[in-house]
N, C-alpha and C positions, 0 to 999 in steps of 0.2 A: 511910512506910506507903503501900502501893498503895491507891488509891481509884478504883473503877470506878463511874460513875454516869451515868444518862441514862434516857430513856424505853424501855419494853419494845420498842416497834416504831416505825419511822419513820412518823409520822403526816403531817399537812400540813406544808409547808415552814414556815409561820408558827409552828406549835406547836413544831416541832423547834428552830428558831432561838431561840425564846423560852426554851425550857428550857436550851439550850446557853449562852445569854448569862447565865442565872441561876447557872450553875455556874462562872463565871470565877474567883470567889474561891478555889476549890480548886485551880485551875490555877496561880494566883499564890502559893499557900501553899508555901513551901519545905520544909515537913515532909511534903508529900504528893506522890506520884508519880501524877498524875491521868490517867485515861483516860475519854473520852466513849464511852458505850455506847448503841447502838441497833441493832435488827435490820432488815435489808432484807426478810426473809421469815420469818414464823413458821410453819414447816412442820409443826408438831405441834399445831395448834389442835384443840380438842375437836370442833368442828362444821365442816362444809364451808362453812357460811355465815359463819363468823367472819372478821374482817379479818386478812389475812396480811401486808400491807405492800406497798410499791411494786414489789418485785421487784429482781433483781440490778442491772440496768443503771441504772434510775432511782435506786435506793437508793445505789449507789456515787457517783453524781453529787452527791446530797445530802450524803453523808458527806464527800466531797471539799470541798464548799462549807463545811461546818462546820470542817474542818481549815484551809482557807485563811483563813477569817474570824477564827477564834479561836486558831489555833495548837495545838489540842488533839491529843494522841495519841488514836487511835481503837481500839475493840474492837467486833467484830461476829461473828455466828454464821455458820458454813458448814455445809451439810447433805449435800453429796455430793462425791465426789472430783473433779468437774469444776470446782468453784468456787474452791478455795484460791488458785490461781495468780493469777487476775484480782483477787480480793479483796485479796490481800497487796500489790498494787501501790498500794492506797489506805490500808489500815488497818495498825496496828502489832501488833495481837494478833488471832489467829484463835481463835475460841471453838468448841469441840466440844460440842454439846448433850448433856445428860445421857443421853438415850435412845440416843445414838450413840457413847458413850464407848468402846465395844469395836469399832467399825467400822474394821477394819484399813486398808482402802483410803482412807478419809477421813483417818485419822491419818497415814498415810504421805504422802498428797498435801499435807497441811498442813505436815508436817515438811520437805518439799522446798522450802519457801519460806523467806524470811529472817525471817518474823514469829515472835513468841512464840506458842506454842501453849498455850492455856488449856483444860484438859479438865475438864468438869464431871463430878463423880462421879454415876454412875447411882443413881437412887433404890432400885434393886434390888441394889446391890452392897455388900459389906463394904469398909470403908476400905482394908484391906490389898490387896484385889484390884486397886486402881487402880495399883499398882506395875507391872503388866503393860502398861497403856496408856502409862505414862511410858516404859517400856523400848522400846516400838515407836517412839516419837519419837526417843529417844536413838540407837537403832541406825540408824535412817534417816539421822540427822545425823552418822553416822560414829563414834559412841561405843558400843562393845560391852562396856563394863564394868558395874559395879554402878550401880543407880539410887540415888543419894544426893541429899540436899538440895543439896549443893554442885555436883554434876554436872548436876542438873536446872536449877539456876540458871544455870550456865555455858552450857548449850545451849538455854536459853529454853523451859522447860516449867513450867507452873503447874498446880495442881489447885484445883478449886473445890468446896466443900461446899455442898449445897443441900437437905439433909434426906433422910430415908429413908422409904420407904413403910411405913406402920403401919396395917394394916387397909385399908378402902376409903375413898378420899377424904380421906386424912389423911397428913401427914408429921410426923416428929419428927427432932430433931437430937441425935445421940449425940456429946456433946462429947469423948468419948474418941478419936473418929476424927480430930480435928484434930491432936493431937501424933503420932498413928500415921502419918498421911499426910505429916507434915512430916519424917519419917525419910527420905523419898525424893523430896520436891519442895516448893517453896514453896506455901503454902496460902492461898487466898482464901476468906473466908466470905461467901456470898450470903445476906444476911439477909432479903431480901424474898421470894425464891422458897422459902425455908425455912418460911414461914408460909402458903404456898399450900395450898389444899384442892382437889386435882385432880378435875375433872369433878363437883364438888359442887353446881354451880349449874345443873344440867340440861345445857344445851348449852354451858356455859362452866365455867371453873374459878373457885372462890371463893378466899377467903383471909381472914386476920385481921391487918391491918397494925398493930393495937395491940400485938401481940407482938414486932414488929421490934426495939424498943429493948431488951427483956429479953434476947433471943437475942444481939443485938449486944454488949451489955455482957458477957454470958457468954463469948462468943468472944474478946473483948479480954482478959479475965482469963486464959483458958486460953493464949492466945498464937497469933496468926496473922500472916501477912505483909501482909494487906490485906483490904478490905471491898468488897462489891458491893451497890449499892443501885439498884433501879429507882425512878425518881422522876418527878414530874409536878407542874405547877402546880395541877392539879385532877384527882386520881385518879378521881373519879366519872365523868369524861368520857373517860378513857384508853381507847384502842381495844384494849388487851390488858393483862391482869394488873392492872387497876385496884384490886381489893380487897386486894392485898398490897403495893401501892406505898406509899412514904413521900412525903408532901407536901414540896415543895421548901423551904417555910418552916420545916419541922421538922428538916431535915437538919443545919443548922448546930449546933443544940443537942445533937443526938445525937452528932455527931462530936466536940464538946467533951468529952462524957462519955467517949467511947472514948479520946481522947487522954489524959485524966486517968488512966484505968485503966491504959493502956499505960505511962504514966510511973511509976506505982506498981510495976507488975510488973517493969519493967526496972531 
């Protein structure tokens, strides 16, 4: 099972290293394919005054330090076509943010690297529409055939479900979309962003982290290739997405439930 976990954004070095150290058991778990996740820049914050991160240069240095100290594989976001080449020299997975999942130049630039490309499904798109984004990566990587699960897996393309816009300031997860997208790519379920309430906190986004376990168990029962959790030792002080994060101390119990459900389904 793919497991992606870490803070939403790179905060202070002390906070990042503390969180990274706490995630070591999952790196050592032979049943998990673990990736440490953190963003060097949150380019789509609600307010201009919100914390965005240390930026590309300093962010990559900190991610490289995490990799060197803990041996983790890394995942981070890229936001424009100038970034993937440099970022792929440090990280193993380039993540395309949901709002940018149709940006051809960004997808092509990411596909020209050796990194896995993880495309987040836009909150505004039907699951089936993501096949076109997958094909952009496949074709750039020299494969002009059908987008299938096997082909996407071979050429390093993942999709991530993170909920769909439902009215103002609310997201819902249509579990039907998980098997639909798995027809043409491996699928990750982003349980923490799926409970986000965009721009519901005035100048910030809200969320309801109490719903994360329910959606995670549902996705495990439906069947996905992995899970994405933004996590923190104290979400109340997190500099981005705190309301929908899961506390580090609660992650182990939730993953045990997910493992049990996956065992029954399989």
